[in-house]
SEFIKE-877695 format. One line per field, with one value per residue (C-alpha): residue in one letter; residue number from 1; y, x negated, z; chain. Coordinates in steps of 0.001 Angstrom, whole numbers. Each point is the difference from the previous one (the first is absolute). Layout:
residu <- A|...
num <- NUM|...
py <- Y|...
px <- X|...
pz <- Z|...
chaine <- A|...
***
This chain:
residu <- M|A|T|R|R|A|L|S|I|L|S|T|L|G|L|L|V|A|L|L|S|A|V|P|A|A|A|R|P|R|H|P|A|A|A|A|P|A|A|T|V|T|T|H|R|V|P|S|S|D|S|H|Y|C|D|G|C|A|P|P|L|V|Y|S|G|G|P|I|A|N|T|T|G|T|L|G|M|T|I|R|P|I|Y|W|I|P|T|T|T|K|Q|Y|S|S|G|Y|M|T|L|I|N|R|Y|I|T|D|I|A|A|A|S|G|A|S|S|N|V|Y|S|L|T|P|Q|Y|Y|Q|V|V|N|G|V|K|T|N|L|R|Y|K|Y|T|A|G|A|P|I|I|D|T|Q|P|F|P|T|N|G|C|K|L|A|T|G|F|T|N|C|L|T|D|T|Q|L|R|A|E|L|T|R|L|K|G|V|L|G|L|T|T|N|L|A|Y|F|Y|P|L|F|T|A|P|T|L|R|T|Q|D|S|D|G|S|F|S|A|E|G|F|C|G|Y|H|S|A|F|G|A|K|G|S|E|F|V|F|G|N|E|P|Y|L|A|D|G|C|G|E|G|E|Y|P|N|A|N|V|A|A|D|S|S|I|S|T|L|S|H|E|I|A|E|N|V|T|D|P|I|V|D|D|T|G|W|R|D|G|N|G|A|E|I|G|D|I|C|A|S|D|Y|G|T|P|L|G|S|A|N|A|N|D|P|D|N|T|E|Y|N|Q|V|I|N|G|H|K|Y|Y|T|Q|T|E|F|S|N|S|A|Y|A|K|L|G|V|G|Y|G|C|Q|Q|S|Q|L|T|S|G|K|P|H|P|K|P|T|A|A|G|R|L|Y|A|E|A|A|P|T|S|S|P|A|D|G|K|S|K|S|D|V|T|V|F|V|L|N|N|N|G|S|A|A|V|G|D|P|V|N|F|S|E|Y|T|A|F|G|T|G|G|C|G|K|L|S|K|V|K|G|K|T|D|S|G|G|R|V|D|T|V|Y|T|A|S|K|S|N|A|I|C|A|L|V|A|K|D|G|R|A|G|K|S|T|T|V|F|V|Y|Q|G|T|Y|R|K|R|A|P|T|A|V|D|T|F|P|H|R|V|I|A|N|G|R|T|V|T|F|T|T|R|F|T|N|M|T|A|T|P|I|R|H|A|A|V|Q|L|D|L|F|P|G|T|S|G|R|T|V|K|A|R|Q|V|S|L|S|Y|S|L|T|G|R|H|G|H|F|T|R|I|P|F|T|G|F|R|R|I|G|D|E|T|I|E|L|R|V|G|P|A|A|G|A|T|I|K|A|H|G|T|R|T|V|T|Y|H|L|K|I|A|R|G|A|L|A|G|T|K|A|R|D|L|F|H|F|E|S|Y|L|D|Q|I|N|T|A|A|G|T|T|S|T|L|A|D|T|Y|S|T|H|V|K|V|V|P|A|P|K|P|I|D|V|R|G|A|R|Y|V|H|G|A|Y|T|V|H|R|G|H|S|Y|V|V|A|A|T|S|T|G|R|A|P|A|Y|F|A|A|T|P|A|P|G|I|P|S|R|L|V|G|H|L|H|Y|A|G|V|Q|L|G|E|R|T|W|T|L|R|I|H|L|S|A|A|M|S|G|H|T|F|W|N|V|G|V|R|I|G|S|V|L|H|I|I|R|L|R|V|L|A
num <- 1|2|3|4|5|6|7|8|9|10|11|12|13|14|15|16|17|18|19|20|21|22|23|24|25|26|27|28|29|30|31|32|33|34|35|36|37|38|39|40|41|42|43|44|45|46|47|48|49|50|51|52|53|54|55|56|57|58|59|60|61|62|63|64|65|66|67|68|69|70|71|72|73|74|75|76|77|78|79|80|81|82|83|84|85|86|87|88|89|90|91|92|93|94|95|96|97|98|99|100|101|102|103|104|105|106|107|108|109|110|111|112|113|114|115|116|117|118|119|120|121|122|123|124|125|126|127|128|129|130|131|132|133|134|135|136|137|138|139|140|141|142|143|144|145|146|147|148|149|150|151|152|153|154|155|156|157|158|159|160|161|162|163|164|165|166|167|168|169|170|171|172|173|174|175|176|177|178|179|180|181|182|183|184|185|186|187|188|189|190|191|192|193|194|195|196|197|198|199|200|201|202|203|204|205|206|207|208|209|210|211|212|213|214|215|216|217|218|219|220|221|222|223|224|225|226|227|228|229|230|231|232|233|234|235|236|237|238|239|240|241|242|243|244|245|246|247|248|249|250|251|252|253|254|255|256|257|258|259|260|261|262|263|264|265|266|267|268|269|270|271|272|273|274|275|276|277|278|279|280|281|282|283|284|285|286|287|288|289|290|291|292|293|294|295|296|297|298|299|300|301|302|303|304|305|306|307|308|309|310|311|312|313|314|315|316|317|318|319|320|321|322|323|324|325|326|327|328|329|330|331|332|333|334|335|336|337|338|339|340|341|342|343|344|345|346|347|348|349|350|351|352|353|354|355|356|357|358|359|360|361|362|363|364|365|366|367|368|369|370|371|372|373|374|375|376|377|378|379|380|381|382|383|384|385|386|387|388|389|390|391|392|393|394|395|396|397|398|399|400|401|402|403|404|405|406|407|408|409|410|411|412|413|414|415|416|417|418|419|420|421|422|423|424|425|426|427|428|429|430|431|432|433|434|435|436|437|438|439|440|441|442|443|444|445|446|447|448|449|450|451|452|453|454|455|456|457|458|459|460|461|462|463|464|465|466|467|468|469|470|471|472|473|474|475|476|477|478|479|480|481|482|483|484|485|486|487|488|489|490|491|492|493|494|495|496|497|498|499|500|501|502|503|504|505|506|507|508|509|510|511|512|513|514|515|516|517|518|519|520|521|522|523|524|525|526|527|528|529|530|531|532|533|534|535|536|537|538|539|540|541|542|543|544|545|546|547|548|549|550|551|552|553|554|555|556|557|558|559|560|561|562|563|564|565|566|567|568|569|570|571|572|573|574|575|576|577|578|579|580|581|582|583|584|585|586|587|588|589|590|591|592|593|594|595|596|597|598|599|600|601|602|603|604|605|606|607|608|609|610|611|612|613|614|615|616|617|618|619|620|621|622|623|624|625|626|627|628|629|630|631|632|633|634|635|636|637|638|639|640|641|642|643|644|645|646|647|648|649|650|651|652|653|654|655|656|657|658|659|660|661|662|663|664|665|666|667|668|669|670|671|672|673|674|675|676|677|678|679|680|681|682|683|684|685|686|687|688|689|690|691|692|693|694|695|696|697|698|699|700|701|702|703|704|705|706|707|708|709|710|711|712|713|714|715|716|717|718|719|720
py <- 133|3581|1628|3609|1568|3760|-265|2943|2352|-2577|-5|3546|116|-3609|1133|1611|-3403|-165|2578|-2001|-2864|11460|2696|3225|3025|413|-3383|2043|3536|-348|3058|-121|-98|-21680|-9863|-1315|-3956|-146|-2898|2725|3395|2112|3326|1853|4620|2219|2194|4151|633|-2190|1385|-1139|-1089|-3638|537|-3795|-1312|-3348|-679|-2637|-1241|-3907|-2371|-990|-2477|148|1210|2474|1764|-2573|1386|-3530|343|1401|3609|-69|1854|2176|3608|1213|3296|580|3983|278|3658|128|2426|1771|927|2227|-1225|-1138|3408|130|-2687|-2353|-3278|345|304|-2762|-2094|1073|-958|-3481|-109|693|-2113|-3382|1325|415|-3726|-1449|2988|645|3567|519|-680|-3042|-1539|-536|-2698|-2627|-1285|-552|-3592|-2839|-3235|-2606|-3735|738|1768|3580|2413|3210|2886|1379|3824|-681|2409|299|3537|-1646|2079|2966|-302|2921|-542|2457|-1666|2627|-35|-1847|1148|1871|-2686|2190|4124|2298|2622|3492|-24|-3611|-738|-3737|-2236|-4138|-2581|-2426|-2723|2262|115|-3440|-880|2189|-2020|-3138|1854|832|-3479|-1716|2748|354|-4159|1405|-2745|341|-1716|141|1346|2892|3218|2667|3619|1681|3749|1827|3093|3716|156|-3364|-374|-3807|-1692|-2688|-2895|1949|3083|1768|1933|334|3887|765|-3714|-1685|-81|-3205|-3517|-3440|-2712|-3497|-1576|-3116|-3791|-1442|142|2474|2768|3797|1751|3618|3406|3070|2790|3012|3127|2917|3358|624|-2713|-2135|1819|-1058|3429|-792|181|-550|-476|3376|-1771|-9|-2866|-2198|149|-786|-2684|-1466|178|-2075|-2265|-1242|-543|-2304|-1908|-700|-1311|-2077|-1905|-727|73|-532|-1235|2030|-2497|-630|-2115|1703|1960|1931|1612|-996|2591|-1321|2758|-615|942|3420|900|12|2362|2038|3200|-556|1020|3|2723|1336|-604|3505|2822|-734|4285|1845|3298|-2076|-2327|-373|-1318|-1841|-2478|-3773|-2971|-2574|-312|-2493|-881|3341|1802|1911|-890|501|-2848|-1467|-2350|-3996|-1875|-2417|-2745|-368|3271|512|-3085|936|3842|-44|2600|2971|-1798|-2227|2401|54|1126|-2669|-3132|1807|2035|-2682|-1678|2008|-440|3717|1738|3751|2232|2778|3929|-788|-3053|393|1443|273|1730|669|2023|1466|-477|-3312|305|2474|892|-450|3767|1446|2369|-2135|-197|-1624|469|-2269|182|-1948|-99|-1455|-1387|-1188|-2945|1299|1657|3786|1908|-183|2707|1554|-2919|-402|-1447|-754|-188|-1716|-1770|-2619|-1589|-3100|-947|1171|2389|2701|1585|1973|3383|2213|612|3733|-894|-3052|1098|1007|105|-877|2684|407|-2599|-2935|1276|857|791|16|-20|-2545|1612|-2625|-911|-717|-3422|-2783|-1831|-863|2254|-1202|2877|-492|1983|-1651|1732|260|-609|-3288|-1235|-731|535|-541|782|1359|-570|2310|-1344|1862|-189|-3245|-1520|2101|-2662|-2365|2174|-961|1417|1556|53|1293|445|2389|1533|4266|271|-2252|386|45|-2345|-3299|-1400|-2528|1920|-2584|941|-1332|33|-2544|-22|-1571|-2045|617|-2602|-3553|-209|-421|3170|-1534|1684|2186|2028|2304|3652|2270|3034|2959|3325|2921|2005|3536|865|-414|-2090|-3755|-2562|-2202|-3503|-2129|1904|-1457|-3754|-1511|-3374|-1719|-3168|-1636|-2331|2619|1314|-3555|-1076|460|3303|935|3288|2375|1595|3954|-1355|3134|2364|1961|1855|-64|2880|1659|-1759|-2616|-3584|-2819|-3411|-3451|-1941|-3974|-2035|2677|-1529|28|-2480|-1592|1805|-2388|664|2429|-369|2206|1037|1595|633|863|2773|20|3623|1315|3207|125|1932|3419|214|3147|2715|2411|-40|837|-2436|41|-1243|-2097|-1918|-1707|-3680|-1373|-3501|-1167|-3436|-221|-2790|-665|-1165|-3016|-40|3272|1709|2576|1101|1244|1411|-1965|1775|3145|471|3563|1936|252|2715|-1252|2113|-874|732|46|-2525|1900|-468|-2749|2561|3595|2577|2303|3540|241|996|-2790|1610|-1373|-3539|1191|1381|3447|348|2970|-1366|966|-1584|-2766|-2205|-3284|-2608|-2021|-3090|-2900|-3765|-2860|-1936|533|3581|1819|595|3322|177|3527|2349|-272|2895|-1164|-2069|-2270|-2681|594|-3711|1607|-1652|2050|-1222|-706|2474|419|-2264|3571|-1705|-276|3083|-266|-3932|-280|-775|2587|713|2879|1315|3558|819|3059|1428|1301|2891|-2540|-1029|3723|-2033|-1729|1188|-3355|-2550|-3356|-1259|-4046|-1808|-3626|-1544|-3886|-609|3032|2943|3477|2469|3598|3028|3220|3339|1365|4391|2105
px <- 380|-1337|-1127|-1757|-1772|-236|-2537|-2210|3047|1141|-2853|-19|2628|589|3892|757|362|3496|996|356|1287|-22153|-2910|-1149|1810|-2778|1084|2885|958|3680|1728|3919|2372|-1154|5464|-2993|-465|1483|-1735|-1539|833|-2206|-456|-1951|134|-1931|2104|-228|-3042|-2757|-810|3073|-301|930|1923|1321|-2811|-938|-3710|-1629|448|1323|-411|3415|-797|584|-3378|-2209|-1460|-2576|-3147|-2200|-658|-3194|2126|1515|3497|-108|1611|1322|1493|2929|1085|3451|-420|2160|-1396|2783|139|-2334|-2951|-2600|-1800|-3648|-2093|2512|-269|-3874|-148|2534|-2066|-3119|1244|616|-3079|-1485|1600|-733|-3464|-44|1253|-1595|-923|703|547|3447|3535|-127|-2518|2569|1829|-1987|1196|3391|305|2794|366|1306|248|-1715|-3112|-876|-742|-1286|65|-2961|-759|-267|1366|-300|705|2589|-61|2361|3703|1515|3593|1819|2995|3129|1848|3472|3339|210|1167|35|1109|-2321|-1566|-1686|-3431|504|1226|333|1187|-930|1599|-2696|2072|-926|-3906|-319|1379|-2459|-2635|1473|-233|-3547|-276|1054|-1782|-3313|-206|-417|-1339|2245|-418|-1100|-3467|999|1562|1326|727|2521|-748|3503|-90|110|3799|1299|1874|596|2540|-462|2586|1144|788|-3132|-1869|-3789|-1214|2647|459|-2853|-3810|-1006|758|-1285|2210|-12|2475|275|-183|-3202|-2865|403|1009|-285|-1235|61|104|2243|-2172|1949|-2085|641|-1474|516|-1586|1085|-302|-3832|-1355|-3356|-1137|-3707|-273|2123|2848|3033|2028|-3166|-922|3548|221|-3258|1403|3026|-1711|-2256|2636|1918|-3179|-277|3015|194|-2802|1196|3563|445|3473|1652|2544|-464|-3391|-3528|-1201|2440|13|3022|1945|-197|-2471|-3043|-3990|391|3655|-1789|-2384|1278|-141|-3287|-3045|-2816|-2724|-1075|-3842|2|1590|-822|144|-1541|2152|3023|-860|3783|1364|-2805|-1090|-599|-332|-1125|-3512|674|-2450|-1544|3090|2387|3539|2287|2422|1617|-1454|1327|837|-2634|1306|-3968|-97|3188|-1159|-3271|817|3541|2852|-702|-2706|1417|-522|-3082|-1936|-1683|-1516|-3101|1879|2010|-2624|-1379|617|444|1080|-1451|3161|1291|149|3840|915|3687|2925|3649|3069|3452|2852|2790|2753|-23|3190|1489|3008|43|185|-3024|-703|-428|-3788|-2092|-2812|-2998|-2875|-3435|-2791|-3400|-2412|-3700|-586|-756|2939|-796|1757|-1871|176|-90|1398|1426|3500|2152|3818|2396|3584|1584|3476|-289|3468|3555|548|-1369|-3158|-1124|-269|-2938|-3185|-891|-3603|-1799|-3379|-1391|-2658|-290|17|-2056|2486|74|3197|1290|3633|2436|3506|2331|3628|2196|990|3884|-685|1494|-3650|-2755|-2786|-3708|-1958|-4103|-3303|-3133|-3207|-3236|-2392|1130|2239|2756|3552|3085|3994|3099|3509|3272|2987|2492|3478|1458|-2980|-269|2390|-3415|-2945|-928|1288|-823|1859|-1315|1092|-2785|739|239|-1194|-1853|-485|-3130|877|-1690|2965|425|1731|817|458|75|-659|1726|-1059|2084|-259|2681|-717|-447|-3323|-2477|-2385|-3302|-2969|2481|-1441|1103|-1605|1280|-1704|202|-659|-723|3101|48|-555|-3156|-22|-1440|-252|-2748|-142|-15|2924|1830|951|1789|303|2347|1808|895|2044|2571|580|-231|-2922|-4186|-1064|-3564|-1532|-1292|-3345|-1080|-3630|-1937|2646|-495|3258|3331|1383|-2980|-548|1758|-55|614|346|869|3087|-861|-2022|-2854|675|4375|2145|2871|3375|2362|2595|2812|-1918|-906|-3197|878|-2567|726|-1918|-361|-1710|-553|-1807|-1036|1006|-1702|-1694|1665|-333|2842|4060|343|662|-2637|42|-3235|-283|2015|1122|343|-488|-882|629|-3384|-476|-4015|-1848|-2164|-2209|-772|486|2428|3101|3558|2886|3503|2239|-881|2458|-957|-968|1200|-983|-74|-430|-1474|1891|-1750|1307|1560|-2479|1034|307|1089|1085|2452|-198|-3334|-3333|-2499|-3478|-3299|1612|2566|3411|627|3323|1523|1623|3470|230|1738|-1723|1026|-2658|384|-1526|111|743|900|1091|1935|708|-3474|-144|-1055|-2229|183|-2594|-2809|-3222|-3146|-1870|2520|1648|3866|1632|3415|2268|3494|1676|45|440|2877|522|-232|220|-2153|-2629|-2433|547|-445|2640|-31|714|-212|202|943|-2573|123|-3446|997|-1766|-1834|-2081|-2478|-2457|-1431|-686|-990|2991|567|3186|217|2046|-152|849|37|-2904|-2091|309|-1091|-902|901|-1990|1870|-1407|2083|515|2199
pz <- -98|-846|3155|215|2744|815|3236|-511|1214|2169|1690|286|2930|1262|1005|-3035|-1582|852|-1862|-2740|1599|26509|-1696|530|-1254|-3283|-1014|-1790|837|-784|680|1347|-2214|-21381|-20361|243|829|3184|1412|2389|294|2939|654|2728|286|1013|1303|-1495|2597|-478|3219|1548|4063|475|2988|1297|-1881|2333|-210|-630|-3678|259|-2840|-1143|-2356|-3889|-2096|148|-3476|-1721|554|-665|-3363|-1732|-438|3429|-613|-3237|-63|-2923|-186|-2587|-540|-1407|-2083|-2944|-2562|-381|4134|2368|228|3465|1146|-1463|1455|1426|-1541|219|3389|1074|-2562|1705|3194|-717|-1736|2710|3152|-2837|-43|3720|236|3589|1385|3463|-175|-1437|1005|-1956|2108|2793|-2456|423|3803|-1845|-1654|-1101|1181|-2909|693|3033|-1173|643|-2733|1107|-2452|-1896|-381|-3849|-2660|-3596|-1726|-3117|-3082|591|-2389|-1080|-786|-2521|-222|191|3462|-759|850|3775|2505|2690|1073|-1437|2510|-386|-1804|-1335|-3627|152|3188|-123|2464|1381|-2297|-2941|869|883|-4067|-1284|1511|-1316|-3438|563|1294|-3140|-2656|1958|976|3642|2348|3581|3001|3451|-1237|-1615|705|-2513|1233|-2107|519|-1655|-1871|1606|-701|407|3376|1188|2360|1980|611|3227|-1642|1159|-2343|-975|1610|1906|1743|-880|-1090|-1424|606|-1138|-1009|-1690|-2586|-2176|662|2716|-1904|-2097|2311|-1621|2691|-222|1413|-578|2|-450|-875|2437|-837|3653|1476|2499|3349|-26|303|-1166|-3553|-268|-3820|-517|-1745|1921|-1556|-983|3731|1606|-2484|773|3903|-763|-2545|2929|2134|-2407|-1003|3808|504|-3083|511|3709|-899|-4099|171|2289|1529|3477|-273|-129|2642|1665|3835|2323|-1568|-3560|-976|-2267|228|-1610|1973|3365|-944|-2117|1658|1443|-2736|3005|436|-3017|-1045|-1804|-2330|-3984|-358|2439|-899|898|2671|1518|-3490|-1084|2643|-996|2030|-2145|-2007|-2744|-2398|367|-411|2886|646|2403|548|3285|2454|107|2735|1653|1907|1157|1298|1753|1804|807|1018|699|-228|-2587|-1850|-2413|-2301|-1601|-3231|-777|1376|1366|2199|1083|1614|2007|4110|467|-2763|-306|1243|-2337|507|101|1803|330|-1465|1260|-1362|733|-1441|1609|-1028|-1299|-1327|-2579|-2411|-3379|-242|-1533|2640|3333|1060|2321|1777|-1065|2531|-897|2835|-747|2266|298|2014|3093|60|-788|-2951|-3491|-708|-3690|-1301|-3796|257|-3158|93|-2284|-206|-1921|459|1980|-733|-1104|-3129|-1977|1502|2933|1071|416|2130|619|-538|-1446|1275|3709|2763|3233|2884|2570|2050|-2927|-1104|-3948|-407|-3073|-214|-2417|-1454|-571|-3021|-979|-778|2298|790|2505|-865|718|1341|-142|1095|-758|1591|-1591|2393|1070|-3247|2446|-740|1806|-927|1542|-1217|-460|-494|-2093|-253|177|1375|3016|1732|-809|2052|3250|2768|3596|3102|3777|3373|904|3142|16|3589|2533|3378|1368|3104|-833|-1569|-2709|-3225|-2562|-3773|-3248|-3536|-2641|-3515|-2634|-3150|-2119|-2906|-801|334|2916|234|655|2070|1646|2719|2711|1376|2500|297|2886|-1340|1923|1827|-568|4005|-380|3540|13|2262|918|-2183|2827|1754|-3253|70|-3966|-760|-2830|-481|-3440|1877|1144|4176|1546|-2119|362|189|-891|1268|-2970|1577|-1036|-662|-614|1407|3101|151|-2355|-1422|-1464|-3263|-2063|1239|-2051|1246|-1763|831|-634|-1996|-2035|-3448|810|40|-2347|431|-1372|-2827|1418|3113|2800|2050|3306|2150|3607|1929|4186|751|3574|600|3650|2576|739|-3565|-875|2196|226|-350|-3364|-2863|-2606|-3191|549|-3115|-3163|-630|-3598|-1515|-3631|-1839|-2043|-2475|-29|-3204|1868|-3373|-223|3361|-728|1007|-690|2061|-973|2901|2621|3131|-461|2924|4133|2184|3853|2487|2840|3252|3922|2046|3317|2676|2528|2994|-589|2266|-2186|252|1418|-1511|-114|472|1134|988|1851|-445|1332|2266|2179|3528|191|-3725|-1460|-2787|-1789|130|-3270|-856|-2687|430|-1944|2840|3951|1066|1035|3833|1504|3040|1819|258|2066|383|-2350|272|1375|-1652|-367|2398|819|-2591|-496|-2462|-3850|-3327|-1392|-3865|-2443|-3467|-2754|-740|-3423|468|4010|2538|2534|3259|2174|3586|1679|2314|2522|1129|4136|1017|2086|-2186|519|2254|-2617|-3944|-1733|740|-1775|-818|-1154|-2636|-98|-3413|434|1779|-1066|2509|-1842|2336|-1229|1441|549|784|2251|-14|1816
chaine <- A|A|A|A|A|A|A|A|A|A|A|A|A|A|A|A|A|A|A|A|A|A|A|A|A|A|A|A|A|A|A|A|A|A|A|A|A|A|A|A|A|A|A|A|A|A|A|A|A|A|A|A|A|A|A|A|A|A|A|A|A|A|A|A|A|A|A|A|A|A|A|A|A|A|A|A|A|A|A|A|A|A|A|A|A|A|A|A|A|A|A|A|A|A|A|A|A|A|A|A|A|A|A|A|A|A|A|A|A|A|A|A|A|A|A|A|A|A|A|A|A|A|A|A|A|A|A|A|A|A|A|A|A|A|A|A|A|A|A|A|A|A|A|A|A|A|A|A|A|A|A|A|A|A|A|A|A|A|A|A|A|A|A|A|A|A|A|A|A|A|A|A|A|A|A|A|A|A|A|A|A|A|A|A|A|A|A|A|A|A|A|A|A|A|A|A|A|A|A|A|A|A|A|A|A|A|A|A|A|A|A|A|A|A|A|A|A|A|A|A|A|A|A|A|A|A|A|A|A|A|A|A|A|A|A|A|A|A|A|A|A|A|A|A|A|A|A|A|A|A|A|A|A|A|A|A|A|A|A|A|A|A|A|A|A|A|A|A|A|A|A|A|A|A|A|A|A|A|A|A|A|A|A|A|A|A|A|A|A|A|A|A|A|A|A|A|A|A|A|A|A|A|A|A|A|A|A|A|A|A|A|A|A|A|A|A|A|A|A|A|A|A|A|A|A|A|A|A|A|A|A|A|A|A|A|A|A|A|A|A|A|A|A|A|A|A|A|A|A|A|A|A|A|A|A|A|A|A|A|A|A|A|A|A|A|A|A|A|A|A|A|A|A|A|A|A|A|A|A|A|A|A|A|A|A|A|A|A|A|A|A|A|A|A|A|A|A|A|A|A|A|A|A|A|A|A|A|A|A|A|A|A|A|A|A|A|A|A|A|A|A|A|A|A|A|A|A|A|A|A|A|A|A|A|A|A|A|A|A|A|A|A|A|A|A|A|A|A|A|A|A|A|A|A|A|A|A|A|A|A|A|A|A|A|A|A|A|A|A|A|A|A|A|A|A|A|A|A|A|A|A|A|A|A|A|A|A|A|A|A|A|A|A|A|A|A|A|A|A|A|A|A|A|A|A|A|A|A|A|A|A|A|A|A|A|A|A|A|A|A|A|A|A|A|A|A|A|A|A|A|A|A|A|A|A|A|A|A|A|A|A|A|A|A|A|A|A|A|A|A|A|A|A|A|A|A|A|A|A|A|A|A|A|A|A|A|A|A|A|A|A|A|A|A|A|A|A|A|A|A|A|A|A|A|A|A|A|A|A|A|A|A|A|A|A|A|A|A|A|A|A|A|A|A|A|A|A|A|A|A|A|A|A|A|A|A|A|A|A|A|A|A|A|A|A|A|A|A|A|A|A|A|A|A|A|A|A|A|A|A|A|A|A|A|A|A|A|A|A|A|A|A|A|A|A|A|A|A|A|A|A|A|A|A|A|A|A|A|A|A|A|A|A|A|A|A|A|A|A|A|A|A|A|A|A|A|A|A|A|A|A|A|A|A|A|A|A|A|A|A|A|A|A|A|A|A|A|A|A|A|A|A|A|A|A|A|A|A|A|A
***
């Protein structure tokens, strides 16, 4: 039965499939607020930003049976490009075919080298009849084919800038025609990337279009043993979001980047039918690292360093292509180091830190009317590996339609540099299409990318949600305050590597409390479950800087389809932690549901509770003499006047002991205080006392109030 897959977009955000069916503050200074012969027909697409972010990928790669590319022969795998460019259509830009042909020749000439991405593929293998056969990095550059056959009648809808539109079925029909005319050899030892004309729009079987919904895909059709393995490589004059073009040819450099993705996936999974090598979420070797380029080796043009970086030198020529996933590196180096530029880098036990090591992105709000005017603020933070801000790092922004009909909106800027805090912003304006729009940010120094999503129109109901019960007031009395955050997956597909973060932002009062006087713990199993304390490591005070606290596993955990992640918190602020009597805006709570790319180590925010101001109220004193001034450890009172002694107690009524001259200890029990209700969350007891004229013989007197078994001494300074 014919099957088709669109895994690259599916892997862009695991939860989107259903639409088709503690760290220190420096870690992220947030701010509040996927009619040809029918034996096999398969497809795998790259979305319209080749630097898309693989949220929901679940490395490592696992062999699922079936074949890999046949590289065992003398020629290895032959790559033979086809350029479908009728003479009557707009031609490619100058140097386009030459540069792509050079790249294919270069990777073939470098066969067996350990210094480029293809050197990572020999670790993958197939097993047939119990015999294990590893891939070889052995490629042969086949003679390019220039196909001038006129395009057939349009099979899909045209769009601005295009003169023709063909479906995947029509592409396969043309490839079948070429095979018959040219006698092309087709099997798993041959790969035919099809580069289409600048004004040709193509449509995949799921309804998505080139440029708007994908930058390319690899596919196979035909009977076993004579499979026609090919790639759809659209011409993209503006590139595919790479942001770096070392050969000063945007369209060709971009096509090379997409081609590298497809070659790596083709050799490890040529049939694309749930066999070959995939991760736990069905993503392929290129999907997992499609967001990651690694540290650039340099710039090809000193006069334009921010746009001409390269990360591969192959056969003496410079290119900028994504990294590929290495099982061996992931096993050896751990989370964040699965994406590698070559076998050389993957073998390092301690990879050289990149100047910019961490990338975070968020959009607010994440859902929007499809009205052509609603806006979302997009914020990106780039940090060095030591947690400090990466200053002046060039960041490129791009957008594409992840799901839905029509195109996405516009970004206020597509380039920027990080400020002194490692931050760079842009604003997204919604289109009038019902769609899920992916907003991609890629930094220059580390070559990392991350993606956030805005859910437009009818897709708004699919956005992950966040609700909280943050307190607006907390009394500093040592008692536990309980609150929760709840994040909900609104789709029928699990969200993988979902991590919760709780932030404490400084309040507006300028006041602080000592960190050791604040206790915060969390439970993932409800208010009666086990609570884990969250340490304020590296912080001496609360309220003067942003504190970011990771809740649960660092790599996150899976939220089931239509499931929730509820976190219950216990907060206690010690009695006396805040001086005075006034409530103070001490800090703000905000919590995020993030998704972590465990292969590349980057993060994107899926949902946000937004900020809640928390006022901290000083607890009432255990014992107080109302109406009297408290100076230097004593209450100043006057003979002949009456005062109210107030006490707070959670148990029985406090007992009152009559005054005795200081330094004596009161011993005569007079009676109990009377219950006076609740004040600031404390049960209050009061008793009116009268200071008689007979107290004139001494200035200082002690009175006592026993709360439970403890006798509290109140010192009075008695004046006339």
